[in-house]
PyMOL Python script that loads the backbone (N, CA, C, O; Angstrom):
from pymol import cmd

cmd.read_pdbstr("""\
ATOM      1  N   MET A   1      86.103  61.792 130.344  1.00  0.00           N
ATOM      2  CA  MET A   1      86.167  61.492 128.935  1.00  0.00           C
ATOM      3  C   MET A   1      86.177  62.816 128.155  1.00  0.00           C
ATOM      4  O   MET A   1      85.394  63.724 128.439  1.00  0.00           O
ATOM      5  N   VAL A   2      87.064  62.904 127.185  1.00  0.00           N
ATOM      6  CA  VAL A   2      87.199  64.105 126.367  1.00  0.00           C
ATOM      7  C   VAL A   2      86.552  63.849 125.011  1.00  0.00           C
ATOM      8  O   VAL A   2      86.833  62.849 124.350  1.00  0.00           O
ATOM      9  N   PHE A   3      85.686  64.765 124.612  1.00  0.00           N
ATOM     10  CA  PHE A   3      85.047  64.659 123.317  1.00  0.00           C
ATOM     11  C   PHE A   3      85.647  65.685 122.370  1.00  0.00           C
ATOM     12  O   PHE A   3      86.022  66.780 122.790  1.00  0.00           O
ATOM     13  N   HIS A   4      85.735  65.342 121.120  1.00  0.00           N
ATOM     14  CA  HIS A   4      86.228  66.260 120.099  1.00  0.00           C
ATOM     15  C   HIS A   4      85.165  66.390 119.031  1.00  0.00           C
ATOM     16  O   HIS A   4      84.537  65.409 118.632  1.00  0.00           O
ATOM     17  N   MET A   5      84.971  67.616 118.572  1.00  0.00           N
ATOM     18  CA  MET A   5      83.987  67.863 117.526  1.00  0.00           C
ATOM     19  C   MET A   5      84.719  68.245 116.259  1.00  0.00           C
ATOM     20  O   MET A   5      85.649  69.052 116.285  1.00  0.00           O
ATOM     21  N   LYS A   6      84.305  67.674 115.172  1.00  0.00           N
ATOM     22  CA  LYS A   6      84.860  68.048 113.876  1.00  0.00           C
ATOM     23  C   LYS A   6      84.041  69.189 113.311  1.00  0.00           C
ATOM     24  O   LYS A   6      82.819  69.231 113.452  1.00  0.00           O
ATOM     25  N   THR A   7      84.735  70.111 112.669  1.00  0.00           N
ATOM     26  CA  THR A   7      84.057  71.237 112.036  1.00  0.00           C
ATOM     27  C   THR A   7      84.840  71.655 110.809  1.00  0.00           C
ATOM     28  O   THR A   7      85.970  71.213 110.600  1.00  0.00           O
ATOM     29  N   THR A   8      84.247  72.489 110.018  1.00  0.00           N
ATOM     30  CA  THR A   8      84.907  73.017 108.823  1.00  0.00           C
ATOM     31  C   THR A   8      85.130  74.500 109.025  1.00  0.00           C
ATOM     32  O   THR A   8      84.225  75.225 109.440  1.00  0.00           O
ATOM     33  N   LEU A   9      86.347  74.952 108.729  1.00  0.00           N
ATOM     34  CA  LEU A   9      86.659  76.377 108.814  1.00  0.00           C
ATOM     35  C   LEU A   9      86.737  76.960 107.423  1.00  0.00           C
ATOM     36  O   LEU A   9      87.326  76.365 106.521  1.00  0.00           O
ATOM     37  N   ASP A  10      86.146  78.113 107.253  1.00  0.00           N
ATOM     38  CA  ASP A  10      86.249  78.829 105.998  1.00  0.00           C
ATOM     39  C   ASP A  10      87.089  80.067 106.292  1.00  0.00           C
ATOM     40  O   ASP A  10      86.577  81.069 106.792  1.00  0.00           O
ATOM     41  N   ILE A  11      88.390  79.991 105.978  1.00  0.00           N
ATOM     42  CA  ILE A  11      89.296  81.096 106.280  1.00  0.00           C
ATOM     43  C   ILE A  11      90.021  81.527 105.015  1.00  0.00           C
ATOM     44  O   ILE A  11      90.111  80.780 104.040  1.00  0.00           O
ATOM     45  N   ALA A  12      90.526  82.734 105.055  1.00  0.00           N
ATOM     46  CA  ALA A  12      91.253  83.276 103.900  1.00  0.00           C
ATOM     47  C   ALA A  12      92.489  82.429 103.607  1.00  0.00           C
ATOM     48  O   ALA A  12      93.133  81.909 104.518  1.00  0.00           O
ATOM     49  N   ASP A  13      92.804  82.302 102.336  1.00  0.00           N
ATOM     50  CA  ASP A  13      93.957  81.497 101.917  1.00  0.00           C
ATOM     51  C   ASP A  13      95.238  81.951 102.601  1.00  0.00           C
ATOM     52  O   ASP A  13      96.019  81.126 103.075  1.00  0.00           O
ATOM     53  N   ASP A  14      95.456  83.266 102.654  1.00  0.00           N
ATOM     54  CA  ASP A  14      96.669  83.808 103.251  1.00  0.00           C
ATOM     55  C   ASP A  14      96.773  83.416 104.728  1.00  0.00           C
ATOM     56  O   ASP A  14      97.842  83.024 105.195  1.00  0.00           O
ATOM     57  N   LEU A  15      95.673  83.522 105.452  1.00  0.00           N
ATOM     58  CA  LEU A  15      95.682  83.156 106.868  1.00  0.00           C
ATOM     59  C   LEU A  15      95.965  81.673 107.033  1.00  0.00           C
ATOM     60  O   LEU A  15      96.709  81.276 107.929  1.00  0.00           O
ATOM     61  N   PHE A  16      95.381  80.860 106.179  1.00  0.00           N
ATOM     62  CA  PHE A  16      95.632  79.420 106.230  1.00  0.00           C
ATOM     63  C   PHE A  16      97.112  79.118 105.995  1.00  0.00           C
ATOM     64  O   PHE A  16      97.725  78.359 106.746  1.00  0.00           O
ATOM     65  N   LEU A  17      97.676  79.713 104.958  1.00  0.00           N
ATOM     66  CA  LEU A  17      99.073  79.437 104.621  1.00  0.00           C
ATOM     67  C   LEU A  17     100.024  79.917 105.713  1.00  0.00           C
ATOM     68  O   LEU A  17     100.982  79.222 106.053  1.00  0.00           O
ATOM     69  N   ARG A  18      99.765  81.109 106.266  1.00  0.00           N
ATOM     70  CA  ARG A  18     100.620  81.616 107.342  1.00  0.00           C
ATOM     71  C   ARG A  18     100.522  80.743 108.576  1.00  0.00           C
ATOM     72  O   ARG A  18     101.532  80.454 109.218  1.00  0.00           O
ATOM     73  N   THR A  19      99.306  80.319 108.915  1.00  0.00           N
ATOM     74  CA  THR A  19      99.114  79.467 110.090  1.00  0.00           C
ATOM     75  C   THR A  19      99.803  78.127 109.900  1.00  0.00           C
ATOM     76  O   THR A  19     100.478  77.635 110.804  1.00  0.00           O
ATOM     77  N   LYS A  20      99.633  77.540 108.732  1.00  0.00           N
ATOM     78  CA  LYS A  20     100.260  76.245 108.436  1.00  0.00           C
ATOM     79  C   LYS A  20     101.784  76.361 108.477  1.00  0.00           C
ATOM     80  O   LYS A  20     102.464  75.453 108.955  1.00  0.00           O
ATOM     81  N   SER A  21     102.319  77.473 107.977  1.00  0.00           N
ATOM     82  CA  SER A  21     103.767  77.689 107.980  1.00  0.00           C
ATOM     83  C   SER A  21     104.312  77.790 109.406  1.00  0.00           C
ATOM     84  O   SER A  21     105.319  77.164 109.736  1.00  0.00           O
ATOM     85  N   VAL A  22     103.643  78.581 110.246  1.00  0.00           N
ATOM     86  CA  VAL A  22     104.085  78.727 111.638  1.00  0.00           C
ATOM     87  C   VAL A  22     103.944  77.400 112.372  1.00  0.00           C
ATOM     88  O   VAL A  22     104.821  77.019 113.147  1.00  0.00           O
ATOM     89  N   ALA A  23     102.859  76.707 112.132  1.00  0.00           N
ATOM     90  CA  ALA A  23     102.654  75.410 112.772  1.00  0.00           C
ATOM     91  C   ALA A  23     103.781  74.449 112.401  1.00  0.00           C
ATOM     92  O   ALA A  23     104.311  73.751 113.266  1.00  0.00           O
ATOM     93  N   ASN A  24     104.148  74.411 111.125  1.00  0.00           N
ATOM     94  CA  ASN A  24     105.242  73.530 110.679  1.00  0.00           C
ATOM     95  C   ASN A  24     106.559  73.898 111.350  1.00  0.00           C
ATOM     96  O   ASN A  24     107.315  73.018 111.762  1.00  0.00           O
ATOM     97  N   LYS A  25     106.838  75.205 111.461  1.00  0.00           N
ATOM     98  CA  LYS A  25     108.074  75.651 112.103  1.00  0.00           C
ATOM     99  C   LYS A  25     108.118  75.249 113.563  1.00  0.00           C
ATOM    100  O   LYS A  25     109.190  74.995 114.112  1.00  0.00           O
ATOM    101  N   ARG A  26     106.950  75.190 114.194  1.00  0.00           N
ATOM    102  CA  ARG A  26     106.866  74.810 115.610  1.00  0.00           C
ATOM    103  C   ARG A  26     106.709  73.309 115.815  1.00  0.00           C
ATOM    104  O   ARG A  26     106.644  72.834 116.948  1.00  0.00           O
ATOM    105  N   GLY A  27     106.650  72.570 114.719  1.00  0.00           N
ATOM    106  CA  GLY A  27     106.480  71.125 114.819  1.00  0.00           C
ATOM    107  C   GLY A  27     105.075  70.742 115.285  1.00  0.00           C
ATOM    108  O   GLY A  27     104.883  69.733 115.963  1.00  0.00           O
ATOM    109  N   MET A  28     104.104  71.564 114.909  1.00  0.00           N
ATOM    110  CA  MET A  28     102.716  71.337 115.301  1.00  0.00           C
ATOM    111  C   MET A  28     101.880  71.043 114.064  1.00  0.00           C
ATOM    112  O   MET A  28     102.296  71.306 112.935  1.00  0.00           O
ATOM    113  N   THR A  29     100.715  70.501 114.294  1.00  0.00           N
ATOM    114  CA  THR A  29      99.764  70.348 113.200  1.00  0.00           C
ATOM    115  C   THR A  29      98.962  71.639 113.073  1.00  0.00           C
ATOM    116  O   THR A  29      98.924  72.455 113.994  1.00  0.00           O
ATOM    117  N   PHE A  30      98.331  71.807 111.936  1.00  0.00           N
ATOM    118  CA  PHE A  30      97.452  72.961 111.733  1.00  0.00           C
ATOM    119  C   PHE A  30      96.346  72.936 112.783  1.00  0.00           C
ATOM    120  O   PHE A  30      95.999  73.971 113.352  1.00  0.00           O
ATOM    121  N   ARG A  31      95.804  71.774 113.032  1.00  0.00           N
ATOM    122  CA  ARG A  31      94.734  71.615 114.020  1.00  0.00           C
ATOM    123  C   ARG A  31      95.187  72.089 115.396  1.00  0.00           C
ATOM    124  O   ARG A  31      94.468  72.827 116.070  1.00  0.00           O
ATOM    125  N   ASP A  32      96.383  71.666 115.814  1.00  0.00           N
ATOM    126  CA  ASP A  32      96.904  72.081 117.122  1.00  0.00           C
ATOM    127  C   ASP A  32      97.121  73.590 117.183  1.00  0.00           C
ATOM    128  O   ASP A  32      96.868  74.222 118.209  1.00  0.00           O
ATOM    129  N   MET A  33      97.590  74.155 116.082  1.00  0.00           N
ATOM    130  CA  MET A  33      97.826  75.599 116.027  1.00  0.00           C
ATOM    131  C   MET A  33      96.512  76.368 116.175  1.00  0.00           C
ATOM    132  O   MET A  33      96.444  77.356 116.906  1.00  0.00           O
ATOM    133  N   VAL A  34      95.477  75.912 115.482  1.00  0.00           N
ATOM    134  CA  VAL A  34      94.171  76.570 115.575  1.00  0.00           C
ATOM    135  C   VAL A  34      93.621  76.440 116.988  1.00  0.00           C
ATOM    136  O   VAL A  34      93.098  77.408 117.540  1.00  0.00           O
ATOM    137  N   MET A  35      93.734  75.266 117.575  1.00  0.00           N
ATOM    138  CA  MET A  35      93.234  75.062 118.941  1.00  0.00           C
ATOM    139  C   MET A  35      93.980  75.940 119.936  1.00  0.00           C
ATOM    140  O   MET A  35      93.368  76.515 120.836  1.00  0.00           O
ATOM    141  N   GLN A  36      95.294  76.047 119.783  1.00  0.00           N
ATOM    142  CA  GLN A  36      96.078  76.896 120.672  1.00  0.00           C
ATOM    143  C   GLN A  36      95.675  78.365 120.508  1.00  0.00           C
ATOM    144  O   GLN A  36      95.540  79.088 121.495  1.00  0.00           O
ATOM    145  N   GLY A  37      95.489  78.792 119.282  1.00  0.00           N
ATOM    146  CA  GLY A  37      95.089  80.174 119.034  1.00  0.00           C
ATOM    147  C   GLY A  37      93.729  80.486 119.634  1.00  0.00           C
ATOM    148  O   GLY A  37      93.546  81.533 120.256  1.00  0.00           O
ATOM    149  N   LEU A  38      92.778  79.586 119.451  1.00  0.00           N
ATOM    150  CA  LEU A  38      91.451  79.799 120.024  1.00  0.00           C
ATOM    151  C   LEU A  38      91.515  79.826 121.549  1.00  0.00           C
ATOM    152  O   LEU A  38      90.843  80.637 122.186  1.00  0.00           O
ATOM    153  N   SER A  39      92.316  78.950 122.129  1.00  0.00           N
ATOM    154  CA  SER A  39      92.465  78.926 123.588  1.00  0.00           C
ATOM    155  C   SER A  39      93.039  80.238 124.104  1.00  0.00           C
ATOM    156  O   SER A  39      92.589  80.751 125.129  1.00  0.00           O
ATOM    157  N   LEU A  40      94.032  80.786 123.400  1.00  0.00           N
ATOM    158  CA  LEU A  40      94.632  82.051 123.811  1.00  0.00           C
ATOM    159  C   LEU A  40      93.628  83.202 123.751  1.00  0.00           C
ATOM    160  O   LEU A  40      93.582  84.042 124.650  1.00  0.00           O
ATOM    161  N   VAL A  41      92.836  83.233 122.700  1.00  0.00           N
ATOM    162  CA  VAL A  41      91.831  84.291 122.568  1.00  0.00           C
ATOM    163  C   VAL A  41      90.811  84.194 123.691  1.00  0.00           C
ATOM    164  O   VAL A  41      90.472  85.201 124.312  1.00  0.00           O
ATOM    165  N   LEU A  42      90.321  82.992 123.955  1.00  0.00           N
ATOM    166  CA  LEU A  42      89.314  82.815 125.006  1.00  0.00           C
ATOM    167  C   LEU A  42      89.890  83.127 126.385  1.00  0.00           C
ATOM    168  O   LEU A  42      89.205  83.700 127.232  1.00  0.00           O
ATOM    169  N   GLU A  43      91.147  82.749 126.608  1.00  0.00           N
ATOM    170  CA  GLU A  43      91.795  83.026 127.888  1.00  0.00           C
ATOM    171  C   GLU A  43      91.982  84.524 128.098  1.00  0.00           C
ATOM    172  O   GLU A  43      91.730  85.034 129.190  1.00  0.00           O
ATOM    173  N   SER A  44      92.421  85.229 127.061  1.00  0.00           N
ATOM    174  CA  SER A  44      92.640  86.673 127.202  1.00  0.00           C
ATOM    175  C   SER A  44      91.319  87.406 127.401  1.00  0.00           C
ATOM    176  O   SER A  44      91.268  88.412 128.109  1.00  0.00           O
ATOM    177  N   GLU A  45      90.264  86.914 126.788  1.00  0.00           N
ATOM    178  CA  GLU A  45      88.955  87.549 126.957  1.00  0.00           C
ATOM    179  C   GLU A  45      88.446  87.380 128.381  1.00  0.00           C
ATOM    180  O   GLU A  45      87.820  88.286 128.930  1.00  0.00           O
ATOM    181  N   SER A  46      88.707  86.238 128.972  1.00  0.00           N
ATOM    182  CA  SER A  46      88.230  86.009 130.337  1.00  0.00           C
ATOM    183  C   SER A  46      89.019  86.835 131.350  1.00  0.00           C
ATOM    184  O   SER A  46      88.532  87.101 132.449  1.00  0.00           O
ATOM    185  N   ARG A  47      90.251  87.245 130.981  1.00  0.00           N
ATOM    186  CA  ARG A  47      91.063  88.068 131.877  1.00  0.00           C
ATOM    187  C   ARG A  47      90.851  89.555 131.660  1.00  0.00           C
ATOM    188  O   ARG A  47      91.314  90.375 132.453  1.00  0.00           O
ATOM    189  N   ALA A  48      90.158  89.905 130.592  1.00  0.00           N
ATOM    190  CA  ALA A  48      89.962  91.317 130.264  1.00  0.00           C
ATOM    191  C   ALA A  48      89.226  92.015 131.402  1.00  0.00           C
ATOM    192  O   ALA A  48      88.244  91.508 131.945  1.00  0.00           O
ATOM    193  N   VAL A  49      89.728  93.175 131.737  1.00  0.00           N
ATOM    194  CA  VAL A  49      89.121  93.965 132.801  1.00  0.00           C
ATOM    195  C   VAL A  49      87.977  94.769 132.199  1.00  0.00           C
ATOM    196  O   VAL A  49      88.152  95.492 131.218  1.00  0.00           O
ATOM    197  N   LYS A  50      86.839  94.632 132.786  1.00  0.00           N
ATOM    198  CA  LYS A  50      85.686  95.399 132.332  1.00  0.00           C
ATOM    199  C   LYS A  50      85.689  96.743 133.063  1.00  0.00           C
ATOM    200  O   LYS A  50      85.644  96.792 134.292  1.00  0.00           O
ATOM    201  N   ILE A  51      85.741  97.813 132.305  1.00  0.00           N
ATOM    202  CA  ILE A  51      85.765  99.148 132.888  1.00  0.00           C
ATOM    203  C   ILE A  51      84.433  99.827 132.595  1.00  0.00           C
ATOM    204  O   ILE A  51      84.026  99.975 131.443  1.00  0.00           O
ATOM    205  N   LYS A  52      83.780 100.226 133.650  1.00  0.00           N
ATOM    206  CA  LYS A  52      82.514 100.921 133.495  1.00  0.00           C
ATOM    207  C   LYS A  52      82.820 102.383 133.189  1.00  0.00           C
ATOM    208  O   LYS A  52      83.578 103.023 133.917  1.00  0.00           O
ATOM    209  N   PRO A  53      82.237 102.914 132.122  1.00  0.00           N
ATOM    210  CA  PRO A  53      82.501 104.317 131.803  1.00  0.00           C
ATOM    211  C   PRO A  53      81.979 105.238 132.904  1.00  0.00           C
ATOM    212  O   PRO A  53      80.908 105.020 133.470  1.00  0.00           O
ATOM    213  N   VAL A  54      82.765 106.267 133.187  1.00  0.00           N
ATOM    214  CA  VAL A  54      82.378 107.247 134.194  1.00  0.00           C
ATOM    215  C   VAL A  54      81.884 108.488 133.463  1.00  0.00           C
ATOM    216  O   VAL A  54      82.609 109.087 132.668  1.00  0.00           O
ATOM    217  N   THR A  55      80.677 108.855 133.736  1.00  0.00           N
ATOM    218  CA  THR A  55      80.113 110.042 133.119  1.00  0.00           C
ATOM    219  C   THR A  55      79.505 110.928 134.187  1.00  0.00           C
ATOM    220  O   THR A  55      79.236 110.478 135.301  1.00  0.00           O
ATOM    221  N   PHE A  56      79.293 112.163 133.853  1.00  0.00           N
ATOM    222  CA  PHE A  56      78.657 113.077 134.786  1.00  0.00           C
ATOM    223  C   PHE A  56      77.864 114.092 133.985  1.00  0.00           C
ATOM    224  O   PHE A  56      78.130 114.336 132.808  1.00  0.00           O
ATOM    225  N   LYS A  57      76.896 114.668 134.649  1.00  0.00           N
ATOM    226  CA  LYS A  57      76.078 115.676 133.972  1.00  0.00           C
ATOM    227  C   LYS A  57      76.822 117.004 133.994  1.00  0.00           C
ATOM    228  O   LYS A  57      77.382 117.406 135.014  1.00  0.00           O
ATOM    229  N   GLY A  58      76.814 117.645 132.894  1.00  0.00           N
ATOM    230  CA  GLY A  58      77.498 118.927 132.798  1.00  0.00           C
ATOM    231  C   GLY A  58      77.044 119.661 131.562  1.00  0.00           C
ATOM    232  O   GLY A  58      76.131 119.222 130.861  1.00  0.00           O
ATOM    233  N   LYS A  59      77.675 120.763 131.304  1.00  0.00           N
ATOM    234  CA  LYS A  59      77.295 121.585 130.160  1.00  0.00           C
ATOM    235  C   LYS A  59      78.417 121.649 129.133  1.00  0.00           C
ATOM    236  O   LYS A  59      78.504 122.605 128.363  1.00  0.00           O
ATOM    237  N   GLY A  60      79.271 120.638 129.120  1.00  0.00           N
ATOM    238  CA  GLY A  60      80.353 120.608 128.149  1.00  0.00           C
ATOM    239  C   GLY A  60      81.559 121.404 128.615  1.00  0.00           C
ATOM    240  O   GLY A  60      81.716 121.693 129.801  1.00  0.00           O
ATOM    241  N   LEU A  61      82.394 121.747 127.668  1.00  0.00           N
ATOM    242  CA  LEU A  61      83.616 122.484 127.971  1.00  0.00           C
ATOM    243  C   LEU A  61      83.305 123.915 128.388  1.00  0.00           C
ATOM    244  O   LEU A  61      82.324 124.510 127.941  1.00  0.00           O
ATOM    245  N   SER A  62      84.158 124.454 129.251  1.00  0.00           N
ATOM    246  CA  SER A  62      84.002 125.861 129.625  1.00  0.00           C
ATOM    247  C   SER A  62      84.288 126.711 128.388  1.00  0.00           C
ATOM    248  O   SER A  62      84.967 126.257 127.467  1.00  0.00           O
ATOM    249  N   PRO A  63      83.772 127.943 128.365  1.00  0.00           N
ATOM    250  CA  PRO A  63      83.894 128.786 127.167  1.00  0.00           C
ATOM    251  C   PRO A  63      85.316 128.913 126.627  1.00  0.00           C
ATOM    252  O   PRO A  63      85.506 128.948 125.411  1.00  0.00           O
ATOM    253  N   GLU A  64      86.324 128.983 127.507  1.00  0.00           N
ATOM    254  CA  GLU A  64      87.702 129.169 127.007  1.00  0.00           C
ATOM    255  C   GLU A  64      88.222 127.949 126.247  1.00  0.00           C
ATOM    256  O   GLU A  64      89.206 128.046 125.514  1.00  0.00           O
ATOM    257  N   PHE A  65      87.565 126.808 126.420  1.00  0.00           N
ATOM    258  CA  PHE A  65      88.022 125.593 125.737  1.00  0.00           C
ATOM    259  C   PHE A  65      87.071 125.126 124.636  1.00  0.00           C
ATOM    260  O   PHE A  65      87.318 124.088 124.023  1.00  0.00           O
ATOM    261  N   GLN A  66      86.003 125.853 124.372  1.00  0.00           N
ATOM    262  CA  GLN A  66      85.008 125.444 123.380  1.00  0.00           C
ATOM    263  C   GLN A  66      85.630 125.139 122.018  1.00  0.00           C
ATOM    264  O   GLN A  66      85.305 124.121 121.408  1.00  0.00           O
ATOM    265  N   ASN A  67      86.500 125.990 121.545  1.00  0.00           N
ATOM    266  CA  ASN A  67      87.117 125.793 120.222  1.00  0.00           C
ATOM    267  C   ASN A  67      88.623 125.569 120.325  1.00  0.00           C
ATOM    268  O   ASN A  67      89.354 125.727 119.347  1.00  0.00           O
ATOM    269  N   ALA A  68      89.074 125.200 121.519  1.00  0.00           N
ATOM    270  CA  ALA A  68      90.513 125.005 121.737  1.00  0.00           C
ATOM    271  C   ALA A  68      90.939 123.645 121.200  1.00  0.00           C
ATOM    272  O   ALA A  68      90.148 122.702 121.153  1.00  0.00           O
ATOM    273  N   GLY A  69      92.175 123.565 120.807  1.00  0.00           N
ATOM    274  CA  GLY A  69      92.739 122.295 120.384  1.00  0.00           C
ATOM    275  C   GLY A  69      93.174 121.474 121.596  1.00  0.00           C
ATOM    276  O   GLY A  69      93.217 121.968 122.723  1.00  0.00           O
ATOM    277  N   TRP A  70      93.492 120.219 121.334  1.00  0.00           N
ATOM    278  CA  TRP A  70      93.909 119.331 122.410  1.00  0.00           C
ATOM    279  C   TRP A  70      95.148 119.850 123.122  1.00  0.00           C
ATOM    280  O   TRP A  70      95.273 119.670 124.334  1.00  0.00           O
ATOM    281  N   SER A  71      96.070 120.490 122.406  1.00  0.00           N
ATOM    282  CA  SER A  71      97.312 120.958 123.033  1.00  0.00           C
ATOM    283  C   SER A  71      97.020 121.986 124.131  1.00  0.00           C
ATOM    284  O   SER A  71      97.671 121.962 125.176  1.00  0.00           O
ATOM    285  N   LYS A  72      96.062 122.882 123.916  1.00  0.00           N
ATOM    286  CA  LYS A  72      95.721 123.867 124.946  1.00  0.00           C
ATOM    287  C   LYS A  72      95.084 123.181 126.162  1.00  0.00           C
ATOM    288  O   LYS A  72      95.401 123.509 127.305  1.00  0.00           O
ATOM    289  N   ILE A  73      94.194 122.238 125.906  1.00  0.00           N
ATOM    290  CA  ILE A  73      93.537 121.514 127.003  1.00  0.00           C
ATOM    291  C   ILE A  73      94.577 120.723 127.797  1.00  0.00           C
ATOM    292  O   ILE A  73      94.572 120.741 129.028  1.00  0.00           O
ATOM    293  N   ARG A  74      95.459 120.036 127.090  1.00  0.00           N
ATOM    294  CA  ARG A  74      96.498 119.243 127.747  1.00  0.00           C
ATOM    295  C   ARG A  74      97.450 120.117 128.550  1.00  0.00           C
ATOM    296  O   ARG A  74      97.761 119.805 129.699  1.00  0.00           O
ATOM    297  N   ASP A  75      97.916 121.215 127.948  1.00  0.00           N
ATOM    298  CA  ASP A  75      98.844 122.109 128.638  1.00  0.00           C
ATOM    299  C   ASP A  75      98.217 122.692 129.902  1.00  0.00           C
ATOM    300  O   ASP A  75      98.879 122.808 130.933  1.00  0.00           O
ATOM    301  N   THR A  76      96.956 123.052 129.820  1.00  0.00           N
ATOM    302  CA  THR A  76      96.264 123.601 130.993  1.00  0.00           C
ATOM    303  C   THR A  76      96.113 122.517 132.056  1.00  0.00           C
ATOM    304  O   THR A  76      96.325 122.786 133.238  1.00  0.00           O
ATOM    305  N   ALA A  77      95.755 121.309 131.661  1.00  0.00           N
ATOM    306  CA  ALA A  77      95.585 120.213 132.612  1.00  0.00           C
ATOM    307  C   ALA A  77      96.890 119.898 133.341  1.00  0.00           C
ATOM    308  O   ALA A  77      96.878 119.567 134.526  1.00  0.00           O
ATOM    309  N   TYR A  78      98.010 120.001 132.634  1.00  0.00           N
ATOM    310  CA  TYR A  78      99.302 119.687 133.248  1.00  0.00           C
ATOM    311  C   TYR A  78     100.021 120.926 133.763  1.00  0.00           C
ATOM    312  O   TYR A  78     101.176 120.851 134.182  1.00  0.00           O
ATOM    313  N   GLY A  79      99.340 122.059 133.731  1.00  0.00           N
ATOM    314  CA  GLY A  79      99.920 123.276 134.288  1.00  0.00           C
ATOM    315  C   GLY A  79     101.056 123.867 133.483  1.00  0.00           C
ATOM    316  O   GLY A  79     101.889 124.594 134.023  1.00  0.00           O
ATOM    317  N   GLU A  80     101.099 123.563 132.195  1.00  0.00           N
ATOM    318  CA  GLU A  80     102.159 124.081 131.347  1.00  0.00           C
ATOM    319  C   GLU A  80     101.707 125.355 130.660  1.00  0.00           C
ATOM    320  O   GLU A  80     100.520 125.551 130.400  1.00  0.00           O
ATOM    321  N   SER A  81     102.635 126.185 130.381  1.00  0.00           N
ATOM    322  CA  SER A  81     102.349 127.443 129.694  1.00  0.00           C
ATOM    323  C   SER A  81     102.001 127.157 128.241  1.00  0.00           C
ATOM    324  O   SER A  81     102.614 126.289 127.620  1.00  0.00           O
ATOM    325  N   SER A  82     101.035 127.868 127.696  1.00  0.00           N
ATOM    326  CA  SER A  82     100.649 127.665 126.312  1.00  0.00           C
ATOM    327  C   SER A  82     101.343 128.659 125.385  1.00  0.00           C
ATOM    328  O   SER A  82     100.893 128.857 124.256  1.00  0.00           O
ATOM    329  N   THR A  83     102.403 129.273 125.827  1.00  0.00           N
ATOM    330  CA  THR A  83     103.120 130.239 124.996  1.00  0.00           C
ATOM    331  C   THR A  83     104.338 129.618 124.375  1.00  0.00           C
ATOM    332  O   THR A  83     105.065 130.286 123.641  1.00  0.00           O
TER     333      THR A  83
END
""", "prot")
cmd.dss("prot")
cmd.show_as("cartoon", "prot")
cmd.util.cbc("prot")
cmd.orient("prot")
């Protein structure tokens, strides 16, 4: 048995109008459009890969890179000349 719960949404007028317009173009109801959107968000969240940050103890950048810009760091990392 499938149960449905009624609720009230308080959304911005612009979002409501855009959603209703797209729903009409797709031959859907506003309710169906909202349900589909919520399902997509929940589905994408469950597929999201959780990445644990990798950190290590250190003393920061070496002296030659302390005040260097990203271009110098990048060029050195990729073995490119900085001239």
